[in-house]
Backbone as XML, in Angstrom:
<?xml version="1.0"?>
<chain id="A" units="angstrom">
  <residue number="1" name="UNK">
    <atom name="N" x="91.979" y="70.289" z="123.742"/>
    <atom name="CA" x="91.414" y="71.421" z="123.019"/>
    <atom name="C" x="91.805" y="72.740" z="123.671"/>
  </residue>
  <residue number="2" name="UNK">
    <atom name="N" x="92.030" y="72.697" z="124.952"/>
    <atom name="CA" x="92.384" y="73.906" z="125.691"/>
    <atom name="C" x="93.756" y="74.433" z="125.264"/>
  </residue>
  <residue number="3" name="UNK">
    <atom name="N" x="94.673" y="73.510" z="124.953"/>
    <atom name="CA" x="96.013" y="73.929" z="124.527"/>
    <atom name="C" x="95.961" y="74.638" z="123.178"/>
  </residue>
  <residue number="4" name="UNK">
    <atom name="N" x="95.106" y="74.165" z="122.300"/>
    <atom name="CA" x="94.984" y="74.786" z="120.982"/>
    <atom name="C" x="94.415" y="76.197" z="121.128"/>
  </residue>
  <residue number="5" name="UNK">
    <atom name="N" x="93.413" y="76.330" z="121.957"/>
    <atom name="CA" x="92.798" y="77.640" z="122.184"/>
    <atom name="C" x="93.806" y="78.608" z="122.803"/>
  </residue>
  <residue number="6" name="UNK">
    <atom name="N" x="94.585" y="78.139" z="123.752"/>
    <atom name="CA" x="95.612" y="78.963" z="124.384"/>
    <atom name="C" x="96.680" y="79.371" z="123.371"/>
  </residue>
  <residue number="7" name="UNK">
    <atom name="N" x="97.043" y="78.440" z="122.487"/>
    <atom name="CA" x="98.045" y="78.730" z="121.469"/>
    <atom name="C" x="97.582" y="79.863" z="120.558"/>
  </residue>
  <residue number="8" name="UNK">
    <atom name="N" x="96.363" y="79.759" z="120.045"/>
    <atom name="CA" x="95.852" y="80.793" z="119.146"/>
    <atom name="C" x="95.666" y="82.128" z="119.857"/>
  </residue>
  <residue number="9" name="UNK">
    <atom name="N" x="95.266" y="82.091" z="121.098"/>
    <atom name="CA" x="95.094" y="83.327" z="121.859"/>
    <atom name="C" x="96.446" y="84.016" z="122.065"/>
  </residue>
  <residue number="10" name="UNK">
    <atom name="N" x="97.450" y="83.243" z="122.439"/>
    <atom name="CA" x="98.771" y="83.839" z="122.652"/>
    <atom name="C" x="99.402" y="84.301" z="121.342"/>
  </residue>
  <residue number="11" name="UNK">
    <atom name="N" x="99.152" y="83.588" z="120.261"/>
    <atom name="CA" x="99.657" y="83.993" z="118.955"/>
    <atom name="C" x="99.030" y="85.314" z="118.522"/>
  </residue>
  <residue number="12" name="UNK">
    <atom name="N" x="97.736" y="85.431" z="118.665"/>
    <atom name="CA" x="97.042" y="86.670" z="118.331"/>
    <atom name="C" x="97.560" y="87.829" z="119.190"/>
  </residue>
  <residue number="13" name="UNK">
    <atom name="N" x="97.709" y="87.584" z="120.473"/>
    <atom name="CA" x="98.186" y="88.620" z="121.386"/>
    <atom name="C" x="99.581" y="89.104" z="120.976"/>
  </residue>
  <residue number="14" name="UNK">
    <atom name="N" x="100.437" y="88.174" z="120.602"/>
    <atom name="CA" x="101.793" y="88.555" z="120.205"/>
    <atom name="C" x="101.780" y="89.359" z="118.903"/>
  </residue>
  <residue number="15" name="UNK">
    <atom name="N" x="100.974" y="88.945" z="117.929"/>
    <atom name="CA" x="100.915" y="89.662" z="116.654"/>
    <atom name="C" x="100.347" y="91.067" z="116.808"/>
  </residue>
  <residue number="16" name="UNK">
    <atom name="N" x="99.392" y="91.239" z="117.708"/>
    <atom name="CA" x="98.741" y="92.531" z="117.854"/>
    <atom name="C" x="99.529" y="93.474" z="118.756"/>
  </residue>
  <residue number="17" name="UNK">
    <atom name="N" x="100.125" y="92.949" z="119.821"/>
    <atom name="CA" x="100.717" y="93.819" z="120.839"/>
    <atom name="C" x="102.247" y="93.847" z="120.873"/>
  </residue>
  <residue number="18" name="UNK">
    <atom name="N" x="102.898" y="92.833" z="120.330"/>
    <atom name="CA" x="104.349" y="92.763" z="120.491"/>
    <atom name="C" x="105.139" y="92.936" z="119.188"/>
  </residue>
  <residue number="19" name="UNK">
    <atom name="N" x="104.509" y="92.677" z="118.061"/>
    <atom name="CA" x="105.203" y="92.762" z="116.784"/>
    <atom name="C" x="105.203" y="94.211" z="116.310"/>
  </residue>
  <residue number="20" name="UNK">
    <atom name="N" x="106.361" y="94.664" z="115.830"/>
    <atom name="CA" x="106.472" y="96.002" z="115.263"/>
    <atom name="C" x="106.374" y="95.875" z="113.747"/>
  </residue>
  <residue number="21" name="UNK">
    <atom name="N" x="105.322" y="96.415" z="113.181"/>
    <atom name="CA" x="105.115" y="96.329" z="111.743"/>
    <atom name="C" x="105.793" y="97.510" z="111.060"/>
  </residue>
  <residue number="22" name="UNK">
    <atom name="N" x="106.372" y="97.292" z="109.874"/>
    <atom name="CA" x="107.041" y="98.393" z="109.177"/>
    <atom name="C" x="106.029" y="99.422" z="108.658"/>
  </residue>
  <residue number="23" name="UNK">
    <atom name="N" x="106.504" y="100.637" z="108.524"/>
    <atom name="CA" x="105.667" y="101.671" z="107.937"/>
    <atom name="C" x="105.631" y="101.471" z="106.422"/>
  </residue>
  <residue number="24" name="UNK">
    <atom name="N" x="104.730" y="102.200" z="105.748"/>
    <atom name="CA" x="104.603" y="102.062" z="104.301"/>
    <atom name="C" x="105.888" y="102.467" z="103.586"/>
  </residue>
  <residue number="25" name="UNK">
    <atom name="N" x="106.534" y="103.520" z="104.042"/>
    <atom name="CA" x="107.776" y="103.960" z="103.390"/>
    <atom name="C" x="108.906" y="102.960" z="103.623"/>
  </residue>
  <residue number="26" name="UNK">
    <atom name="N" x="108.979" y="102.373" z="104.799"/>
    <atom name="CA" x="109.996" y="101.346" z="105.062"/>
    <atom name="C" x="109.756" y="100.124" z="104.174"/>
  </residue>
  <residue number="27" name="UNK">
    <atom name="N" x="108.493" y="99.784" z="103.995"/>
    <atom name="CA" x="108.144" y="98.641" z="103.155"/>
    <atom name="C" x="108.519" y="98.897" z="101.695"/>
  </residue>
  <residue number="28" name="UNK">
    <atom name="N" x="108.265" y="100.104" z="101.215"/>
    <atom name="CA" x="108.625" y="100.452" z="99.847"/>
    <atom name="C" x="110.143" y="100.434" z="99.653"/>
  </residue>
  <residue number="29" name="UNK">
    <atom name="N" x="110.877" y="100.976" z="100.622"/>
    <atom name="CA" x="112.334" y="100.984" z="100.539"/>
    <atom name="C" x="112.886" y="99.563" z="100.503"/>
  </residue>
  <residue number="30" name="UNK">
    <atom name="N" x="112.367" y="98.707" z="101.353"/>
    <atom name="CA" x="112.819" y="97.318" z="101.379"/>
    <atom name="C" x="112.507" y="96.616" z="100.068"/>
  </residue>
  <residue number="31" name="UNK">
    <atom name="N" x="111.334" y="96.872" z="99.504"/>
    <atom name="CA" x="110.959" y="96.251" z="98.238"/>
    <atom name="C" x="111.891" y="96.700" z="97.118"/>
  </residue>
  <residue number="32" name="UNK">
    <atom name="N" x="112.249" y="97.973" z="97.103"/>
    <atom name="CA" x="113.167" y="98.482" z="96.071"/>
    <atom name="C" x="114.543" y="97.846" z="96.217"/>
  </residue>
  <residue number="33" name="UNK">
    <atom name="N" x="115.019" y="97.717" z="97.442"/>
    <atom name="CA" x="116.325" y="97.088" z="97.678"/>
    <atom name="C" x="116.312" y="95.647" z="97.183"/>
  </residue>
  <residue number="34" name="UNK">
    <atom name="N" x="115.252" y="94.916" z="97.463"/>
    <atom name="CA" x="115.145" y="93.520" z="97.022"/>
    <atom name="C" x="115.099" y="93.437" z="95.498"/>
  </residue>
  <residue number="35" name="UNK">
    <atom name="N" x="114.344" y="94.325" z="94.855"/>
    <atom name="CA" x="114.258" y="94.303" z="93.387"/>
    <atom name="C" x="115.597" y="94.625" z="92.742"/>
  </residue>
  <residue number="36" name="UNK">
    <atom name="N" x="116.307" y="95.619" z="93.265"/>
    <atom name="CA" x="117.615" y="95.979" z="92.704"/>
    <atom name="C" x="118.608" y="94.836" z="92.902"/>
  </residue>
  <residue number="37" name="UNK">
    <atom name="N" x="118.615" y="94.255" z="94.075"/>
    <atom name="CA" x="119.522" y="93.128" z="94.341"/>
    <atom name="C" x="119.195" y="91.948" z="93.428"/>
  </residue>
  <residue number="38" name="UNK">
    <atom name="N" x="117.919" y="91.690" z="93.188"/>
    <atom name="CA" x="117.523" y="90.591" z="92.303"/>
    <atom name="C" x="117.999" y="90.821" z="90.880"/>
  </residue>
  <residue number="39" name="UNK">
    <atom name="N" x="117.881" y="92.049" z="90.402"/>
    <atom name="CA" x="118.336" y="92.366" z="89.048"/>
    <atom name="C" x="119.852" y="92.208" z="88.943"/>
  </residue>
  <residue number="40" name="UNK">
    <atom name="N" x="120.573" y="92.681" z="89.942"/>
    <atom name="CA" x="122.033" y="92.564" z="89.929"/>
    <atom name="C" x="122.458" y="91.101" z="89.934"/>
  </residue>
  <residue number="41" name="UNK">
    <atom name="N" x="121.848" y="90.298" z="90.767"/>
    <atom name="CA" x="122.193" y="88.872" z="90.827"/>
    <atom name="C" x="121.845" y="88.186" z="89.516"/>
  </residue>
  <residue number="42" name="UNK">
    <atom name="N" x="120.687" y="88.523" z="88.932"/>
    <atom name="CA" x="120.303" y="87.931" z="87.646"/>
    <atom name="C" x="121.313" y="88.287" z="86.559"/>
  </residue>
  <residue number="43" name="UNK">
    <atom name="N" x="121.781" y="89.539" z="86.541"/>
    <atom name="CA" x="122.783" y="89.940" z="85.543"/>
    <atom name="C" x="124.103" y="89.210" z="85.758"/>
  </residue>
  <residue number="44" name="UNK">
    <atom name="N" x="124.504" y="89.021" z="87.002"/>
    <atom name="CA" x="125.741" y="88.274" z="87.284"/>
    <atom name="C" x="125.634" y="86.823" z="86.821"/>
  </residue>
  <residue number="45" name="UNK">
    <atom name="N" x="124.498" y="86.194" z="87.096"/>
    <atom name="CA" x="124.301" y="84.806" z="86.664"/>
    <atom name="C" x="124.300" y="84.722" z="85.144"/>
  </residue>
  <residue number="46" name="UNK">
    <atom name="N" x="123.655" y="85.683" z="84.487"/>
    <atom name="CA" x="123.645" y="85.711" z="83.021"/>
    <atom name="C" x="125.067" y="85.859" z="82.468"/>
  </residue>
  <residue number="47" name="UNK">
    <atom name="N" x="125.840" y="86.765" z="83.048"/>
    <atom name="CA" x="127.219" y="86.979" z="82.591"/>
    <atom name="C" x="128.059" y="85.718" z="82.785"/>
  </residue>
  <residue number="48" name="UNK">
    <atom name="N" x="127.884" y="85.048" z="83.915"/>
    <atom name="CA" x="128.623" y="83.809" z="84.156"/>
    <atom name="C" x="128.209" y="82.734" z="83.155"/>
  </residue>
  <residue number="49" name="UNK">
    <atom name="N" x="126.924" y="82.641" z="82.857"/>
    <atom name="CA" x="126.422" y="81.649" z="81.916"/>
    <atom name="C" x="127.012" y="81.878" z="80.521"/>
  </residue>
  <residue number="50" name="UNK">
    <atom name="N" x="126.992" y="83.119" z="80.074"/>
    <atom name="CA" x="127.539" y="83.436" z="78.751"/>
    <atom name="C" x="129.039" y="83.176" z="78.722"/>
  </residue>
  <residue number="51" name="UNK">
    <atom name="N" x="129.727" y="83.545" z="79.776"/>
    <atom name="CA" x="131.178" y="83.332" z="79.830"/>
    <atom name="C" x="131.522" y="81.850" z="79.772"/>
  </residue>
  <residue number="52" name="UNK">
    <atom name="N" x="130.857" y="81.043" z="80.586"/>
    <atom name="CA" x="131.151" y="79.607" z="80.592"/>
    <atom name="C" x="130.784" y="78.963" z="79.256"/>
  </residue>
  <residue number="53" name="UNK">
    <atom name="N" x="129.686" y="79.419" z="78.642"/>
    <atom name="CA" x="129.315" y="78.870" z="77.336"/>
    <atom name="C" x="130.399" y="79.168" z="76.309"/>
  </residue>
  <residue number="54" name="UNK">
    <atom name="N" x="130.887" y="80.403" z="76.308"/>
    <atom name="CA" x="131.939" y="80.769" z="75.341"/>
    <atom name="C" x="133.238" y="80.016" z="75.605"/>
  </residue>
  <residue number="55" name="UNK">
    <atom name="N" x="133.591" y="79.861" z="76.870"/>
    <atom name="CA" x="134.817" y="79.130" z="77.211"/>
    <atom name="C" x="134.706" y="77.670" z="76.779"/>
  </residue>
  <residue number="56" name="UNK">
    <atom name="N" x="133.560" y="77.046" z="77.059"/>
    <atom name="CA" x="133.392" y="75.642" z="76.685"/>
    <atom name="C" x="133.323" y="75.466" z="75.172"/>
  </residue>
  <residue number="57" name="UNK">
    <atom name="N" x="132.676" y="76.382" z="74.462"/>
    <atom name="CA" x="132.658" y="76.294" z="72.997"/>
    <atom name="C" x="134.083" y="76.411" z="72.439"/>
  </residue>
  <residue number="58" name="UNK">
    <atom name="N" x="134.887" y="77.290" z="73.019"/>
    <atom name="CA" x="136.272" y="77.428" z="72.586"/>
    <atom name="C" x="137.057" y="76.144" z="72.830"/>
  </residue>
  <residue number="59" name="UNK">
    <atom name="N" x="136.891" y="75.584" z="74.052"/>
    <atom name="CA" x="137.614" y="74.360" z="74.373"/>
    <atom name="C" x="137.167" y="73.191" z="73.507"/>
  </residue>
  <residue number="60" name="UNK">
    <atom name="N" x="135.864" y="73.048" z="73.282"/>
    <atom name="CA" x="135.375" y="71.971" z="72.420"/>
    <atom name="C" x="135.852" y="72.170" z="70.989"/>
  </residue>
  <residue number="61" name="UNK">
    <atom name="N" x="135.964" y="73.416" z="70.568"/>
    <atom name="CA" x="136.435" y="73.710" z="69.214"/>
    <atom name="C" x="137.881" y="73.300" z="69.005"/>
  </residue>
  <residue number="62" name="UNK">
    <atom name="N" x="138.665" y="73.262" z="70.065"/>
    <atom name="CA" x="140.070" y="72.848" z="69.942"/>
    <atom name="C" x="140.203" y="71.360" z="69.623"/>
  </residue>
  <residue number="63" name="UNK">
    <atom name="N" x="139.235" y="70.571" z="70.078"/>
    <atom name="CA" x="139.345" y="69.120" z="69.917"/>
    <atom name="C" x="138.520" y="68.563" z="68.771"/>
  </residue>
  <residue number="64" name="UNK">
    <atom name="N" x="137.663" y="69.368" z="68.154"/>
    <atom name="CA" x="136.835" y="68.844" z="67.062"/>
    <atom name="C" x="137.006" y="69.617" z="65.814"/>
  </residue>
</chain>
């Protein structure tokens, strides 16, 4: 039981005294970067999906 207590005490100490938490503006900037990157990746995946669908429909149309 002593090891568990020591673990939680050291974990708390590290979170309170050693971790550098981002400021509110840094957090907002990071969130915006993640949202923009997510939208860009989603658009790329959508474009690839539409392209492959059109290519496969064309190829299937040649044989049927």
